[in-house]
C-alpha positions as CSV (number, residue, x, y, z in Angstrom):
1,X,-33.9,-69.4,-84.8
2,X,-30.8,-71.7,-85.3
3,X,-31.6,-75.0,-87.3
4,X,-29.3,-77.9,-87.5
5,X,-29.9,-80.0,-90.4
6,X,-29.0,-82.6,-93.6
7,X,-30.4,-81.9,-97.0
8,X,-31.4,-86.0,-96.9
9,X,-33.0,-86.1,-93.4
10,X,-36.6,-86.5,-94.2
11,X,-37.1,-85.2,-90.6
12,X,-35.3,-82.1,-91.6
13,X,-37.3,-82.1,-94.9
14,X,-40.6,-81.8,-92.4
15,X,-39.1,-78.8,-90.6
16,X,-38.0,-77.1,-93.7
17,X,-41.9,-77.3,-95.2
18,X,-43.1,-76.1,-91.9
19,X,-41.0,-73.1,-91.7
20,X,-41.9,-72.4,-95.3
21,X,-45.4,-72.7,-94.7
22,X,-45.4,-70.3,-91.8
23,X,-43.0,-67.7,-93.5
24,X,-40.2,-68.2,-91.2
25,X,-36.6,-67.9,-91.7
26,X,-33.9,-69.8,-89.7
27,X,-29.9,-69.8,-89.5
28,X,-29.1,-73.3,-90.7
29,X,-26.0,-74.9,-89.7
30,X,-25.7,-78.3,-92.0
31,X,-24.7,-81.5,-90.2
32,X,-23.4,-84.4,-92.8
33,X,-25.0,-87.5,-91.6
34,X,-23.3,-89.7,-94.1
35,X,-20.1,-88.5,-93.3
36,X,-20.4,-89.3,-89.7
37,X,-20.5,-85.6,-88.2
38,X,-22.9,-86.3,-86.0
39,X,-21.1,-88.3,-83.8
40,X,-18.3,-85.9,-83.5
41,X,-18.1,-84.2,-80.1
42,X,-18.7,-80.8,-81.1
43,X,-22.1,-81.8,-82.3
44,X,-23.0,-84.3,-79.3
45,X,-22.4,-81.0,-76.9
46,X,-25.0,-79.3,-78.8
47,X,-27.7,-82.3,-79.4
48,X,-26.9,-85.4,-77.3
49,X,-29.1,-87.3,-79.5
50,X,-27.1,-86.8,-82.3
51,X,-29.7,-86.5,-84.5
52,X,-31.3,-83.9,-87.0
53,X,-33.2,-81.6,-87.0
54,X,-32.2,-79.6,-83.8
55,X,-33.7,-76.2,-83.0
56,X,-32.5,-73.4,-81.0
57,X,-34.0,-70.2,-80.2
58,X,-32.2,-67.9,-77.9
59,X,-31.7,-70.3,-74.7
60,X,-34.3,-72.6,-75.9
61,X,-33.4,-75.9,-77.7
62,X,-35.5,-78.6,-79.3
63,X,-34.9,-82.1,-80.7
64,X,-37.8,-84.1,-82.8
65,X,-39.2,-82.9,-85.8
66,X,-42.7,-83.0,-84.3
67,X,-42.2,-81.6,-81.3
68,X,-40.4,-78.7,-83.2
69,X,-43.2,-78.2,-85.8
70,X,-45.9,-78.1,-82.8
71,X,-43.7,-75.5,-81.1
72,X,-43.9,-73.2,-84.4
73,X,-47.3,-73.7,-84.8
74,X,-48.2,-72.6,-81.1
75,X,-46.0,-69.8,-81.3
76,X,-46.5,-68.4,-85.1
77,X,-50.4,-69.9,-85.5
78,X,-50.7,-68.8,-88.8
79,X,-51.2,-70.7,-91.1
80,X,-52.5,-73.6,-88.8
81,X,-50.8,-76.8,-88.9
82,X,-53.3,-78.5,-87.1
83,X,-57.1,-78.1,-87.3
84,X,-59.4,-76.7,-84.5
85,X,-61.9,-79.5,-84.0
86,X,-60.4,-82.0,-81.7
87,X,-61.2,-85.1,-83.7
88,X,-59.7,-83.8,-86.9
89,X,-56.9,-82.8,-84.9
90,X,-56.3,-86.2,-83.2
91,X,-56.8,-87.8,-86.8
92,X,-54.0,-85.7,-88.3
93,X,-51.6,-86.6,-85.3
94,X,-52.4,-90.3,-86.3
95,X,-51.4,-90.2,-89.8
96,X,-48.3,-87.9,-88.9
97,X,-47.1,-90.5,-86.2
98,X,-48.2,-93.4,-88.5
99,X,-45.2,-92.1,-90.8
100,X,-43.1,-90.5,-88.0
101,X,-43.2,-93.4,-85.5
102,X,-43.9,-96.5,-87.5
103,X,-42.2,-96.2,-90.8
104,X,-39.6,-94.0,-90.4
105,X,-37.8,-95.5,-87.9
106,X,-37.3,-98.5,-89.6
107,X,-35.9,-96.8,-92.8
108,X,-33.8,-94.0,-91.3
109,X,-30.0,-94.0,-92.3
110,X,-28.9,-95.4,-88.7
111,X,-31.0,-98.8,-89.4
112,X,-29.8,-98.8,-93.1
113,X,-26.1,-98.2,-91.8
114,X,-26.6,-101.0,-89.3
115,X,-27.9,-103.6,-92.0
116,X,-25.0,-102.9,-94.4
117,X,-22.0,-102.6,-91.8
118,X,-23.1,-104.7,-89.2
119,X,-25.3,-107.6,-90.8
120,X,-23.6,-107.4,-94.0
121,X,-27.1,-107.0,-95.7
122,X,-26.4,-106.6,-99.5
123,X,-27.9,-103.1,-101.7
124,X,-30.6,-105.3,-103.0
125,X,-31.7,-106.9,-99.8
126,X,-31.5,-103.3,-98.1
127,X,-33.7,-102.1,-100.6
128,X,-36.1,-105.0,-100.2
129,X,-36.4,-103.9,-96.7
130,X,-37.0,-100.4,-97.2
131,X,-40.0,-101.0,-99.7
132,X,-41.3,-103.5,-97.4
133,X,-41.9,-101.3,-94.5
134,X,-43.1,-98.5,-96.8
135,X,-45.8,-101.0,-98.5
136,X,-46.9,-102.1,-94.6
137,X,-47.3,-98.4,-93.4
138,X,-48.8,-96.9,-96.9
139,X,-51.5,-99.8,-97.5
140,X,-52.7,-98.8,-93.8
141,X,-52.4,-95.2,-94.7
142,X,-54.2,-95.4,-98.0
143,X,-57.1,-97.2,-96.2
144,X,-57.3,-94.2,-93.7
145,X,-57.1,-92.0,-96.6
146,X,-59.9,-93.8,-98.7
147,X,-62.1,-93.6,-95.7
148,X,-62.4,-90.3,-95.2
149,X,-65.8,-88.6,-95.3
150,X,-64.6,-85.9,-97.8
151,X,-62.3,-86.5,-100.2
152,X,-59.7,-83.7,-100.2
153,X,-56.5,-82.9,-102.1
154,X,-54.4,-83.0,-98.9
155,X,-54.9,-85.5,-96.4
156,X,-57.6,-83.7,-94.8
157,X,-59.0,-80.6,-96.6
158,X,-57.8,-78.2,-99.0
159,X,-54.6,-76.7,-96.9
160,X,-51.7,-78.8,-95.6
161,X,-51.3,-79.9,-92.0
162,X,-48.9,-81.7,-90.1
163,X,-50.1,-85.3,-91.4
164,X,-49.1,-83.7,-94.9
165,X,-45.8,-82.4,-94.0
166,X,-44.6,-86.0,-92.6
167,X,-46.2,-87.7,-95.7
168,X,-44.6,-85.7,-98.1
169,X,-40.9,-86.5,-97.2
170,X,-41.5,-90.2,-96.7
171,X,-43.0,-90.3,-100.5
172,X,-39.9,-88.8,-101.6
173,X,-37.9,-91.5,-99.6
174,X,-40.1,-94.4,-101.3
175,X,-39.3,-92.9,-105.1
176,X,-35.4,-92.6,-104.1
177,X,-35.6,-96.3,-103.4
178,X,-37.8,-97.1,-106.2
179,X,-40.4,-98.6,-104.2
180,X,-43.7,-99.3,-106.1
181,X,-46.1,-96.9,-105.3
182,X,-49.1,-98.0,-107.9
183,X,-51.1,-99.5,-105.2
184,X,-51.3,-96.2,-103.1
185,X,-53.0,-93.8,-105.7
186,X,-54.7,-91.3,-103.0
187,X,-51.0,-91.1,-101.4
188,X,-49.2,-90.3,-104.7
189,X,-52.1,-87.7,-105.5
190,X,-51.2,-85.9,-102.4
191,X,-47.6,-86.2,-102.9
192,X,-48.1,-84.7,-106.3
193,X,-50.4,-81.8,-105.5
194,X,-48.2,-80.8,-102.6
195,X,-45.2,-80.5,-104.6
196,X,-46.8,-77.9,-106.6
197,X,-46.8,-75.5,-103.9
198,X,-43.4,-73.9,-103.1
199,X,-43.6,-74.3,-99.4
200,X,-42.8,-78.0,-100.6
201,X,-41.0,-77.8,-103.4
202,X,-38.2,-75.7,-102.1
203,X,-37.9,-77.7,-99.3
204,X,-37.0,-80.9,-101.3
205,X,-33.5,-82.4,-100.8
206,X,-32.3,-81.3,-104.1
207,X,-32.9,-77.5,-103.4
208,X,-30.7,-77.4,-100.2
209,X,-27.4,-75.8,-99.9
210,X,-25.6,-79.0,-98.7
211,X,-27.1,-81.1,-101.6
212,X,-23.8,-82.1,-103.5
213,X,-23.2,-80.4,-106.4
214,X,-22.1,-82.8,-109.4
215,X,-18.8,-82.9,-110.4
216,X,-17.7,-80.2,-113.4
217,X,-16.4,-81.7,-116.5
218,X,-12.7,-80.8,-117.0
219,X,-12.5,-78.6,-120.3
220,X,-10.6,-80.4,-123.1
């Protein structure tokens, strides 16, 4: 297995969590999105979408983090990332898609760069944009979580699912942009608990090999 990724990509963060939960190891190839490496011809030849993550296994290649994770869940079913019950499985997917389809696309790097470079939006306004869509999505999700018949440490039950795999990177991004999350105690609690697990902790951006290292202080 080969995975093309970038430390700060929340979609790649999702895949790292899934691989960790499954106990799977992939060859990792880093694509520096902030530096524009994804737009270079050599990477476009690999992935025409010019996004990460991108998954390759022999002669099989797959884009889109949720598709990759579900493929891994079907080919390596233990531990399962989706419930057996059809209704619970649909609910988990609805949470995952709320994050991956409604929140994330409005706040990903391409959008933020367009706001800054093309529309000349300043950093303060860009942060307001970011936190607005976090608040919109998290307000709906918090209500969904409050409405569960049985409260649990993860989105559904006591083991991680695809919902948690999508949620935790989005909370990490919200924290990076200093979005206020006081109105979402259930979401914050799930994030806090998940990050105590090695599979989540080790997947976070600061733990990745391509995370920028601080410049050393010159000796005096």
